[in-house]
Structure formats: C-alpha cells, structure tokens
VOSE-475963 format. One record per residue (C-alpha): x, y, z. Coordinates in steps of 0.05 Angstrom, whole numbers, padded with zeros to 5 digits, always signed. Example, Ala and Ser with C-alpha at 12.3 -4.5 7.8 and 13.67 -1.06 7.14 Angstrom:
2
+00246-00090+00156;+00273-00021+00143;
This chain:
109
+00000+00000+00000;+00059+00047+00014;+00090+00033-00055;+00026+00044-00094;-00050+00046-00088;-00111+00066-00128;-00133+00138-00119;-00179+00145-00059;-00161+00077-00030;-00165+00063+00044;-00122+00009+00074;-00163-00040+00115;-00139-00085+00171;-00145-00155+00140;-00173-00182+00206;-00225-00127+00214;-00293-00151+00238;-00357-00128+00204;-00375-00086+00265;-00306-00052+00265;-00312-00040+00190;-00380-00007+00198;-00355+00036+00256;-00296+00060+00215;-00324+00063+00145;-00400+00058+00148;-00412+00133+00137;-00359+00135+00082;-00390+00079+00041;-00463+00097+00051;-00496+00102-00017;-00431+00095-00055;-00399+00044-00101;-00343+00009-00063;-00286-00029-00095;-00242-00077-00056;-00175-00098-00083;-00111-00134-00064;-00052-00160-00105;-00092-00208-00149;-00163-00206-00122;-00166-00268-00077;-00157-00236-00008;-00202-00178-00026;-00256-00227-00049;-00252-00264+00017;-00255-00199+00055;-00319-00179+00019;-00350-00246+00038;-00327-00237+00111;-00352-00166+00115;-00417-00178+00078;-00461-00160+00137;-00426-00093+00142;-00430-00075+00069;-00505-00064+00064;-00498+00012+00068;-00460+00013+00002;-00497+00023-00064;-00455-00032-00095;-00394-00073-00076;-00342-00096-00126;-00278-00136-00125;-00225-00111-00174;-00214-00170-00221;-00141-00187-00224;-00125-00138-00168;-00073-00083-00169;-00027-00126-00212;-00078-00127-00269;-00090-00053-00259;-00015-00040-00263;-00007-00086-00323;-00060-00045-00360;-00019+00018-00345;-00075+00049-00304;-00058+00104-00255;-00030+00089-00186;-00011+00135-00129;+00032+00136-00067;+00042+00189-00013;+00082+00232-00062;+00031+00230-00119;+00029+00190-00184;+00074+00129-00189;+00089+00075-00240;+00112+00025-00188;+00077-00034-00156;+00099-00080-00099;+00098-00153-00120;+00099-00182-00050;+00154-00231-00068;+00189-00260-00130;+00136-00313-00142;+00081-00261-00144;+00126-00214-00183;+00119-00260-00243;+00048-00235-00250;+00072-00164-00261;+00083-00155-00336;+00116-00087-00330;+00173-00115-00288;+00216-00053-00294;+00165-00019-00249;+00171-00069-00192;+00191-00038-00126;+00203-00080-00064;+00215-00022-00016;+00177+00044-00007;
C-alpha cells in the first residue's frame, strides 16, 4: 500500500470484523460504489465475503478483477504518498511473475 495504491483507496486491517468495519467506514461507504482490491483479487474477495453483513450501506460492492497487478499491467494510474507512481509491490518474486511491466517493480517504499 505504501509503494502504490488506487486513488482514494483506504487500507483495511485484514482481520477487521464487520462491526469494526462499519464503525470505521459505514458513513464513508453509505450510498456509494465500493471497490475492494488486493494484489490479485483473492484476499479482497474473501474480505468482501467476511464483511458482507457490514456492506449493506454501500450502493454496490465490487472486487477488482485481477487486483492491483492487473490494474498496473494495464498501465492504469497508481498513487503513493508523493503522488502519481508507475511502481507496484509484487509481495515476493513468485508473485512478481504476474507483473508484466517488471521494470516498475519496487520491493521497498
């Protein structure tokens, strides 16, 4: 998340309960379209399932197919604390093989 993120993204605690999610983000998601994402879309899909009871306030809930790697591979915009970036964090070398634009891999912030 420090290396790159989608504009407007909020980092969630992966162990967050539905009640904690609603307390922290309920007002923010009310009536809005909400997109969850992770590296490839598996963990974010599981998080949506786990938080399902707390997502009712959203207008719609989506999981970004292919995650941030697919977003990056399509050369879509990413940000970090300094603004626009072309870099993505691959987690490790195995996951890094899914990043097509390997010159933009960054393993440290």
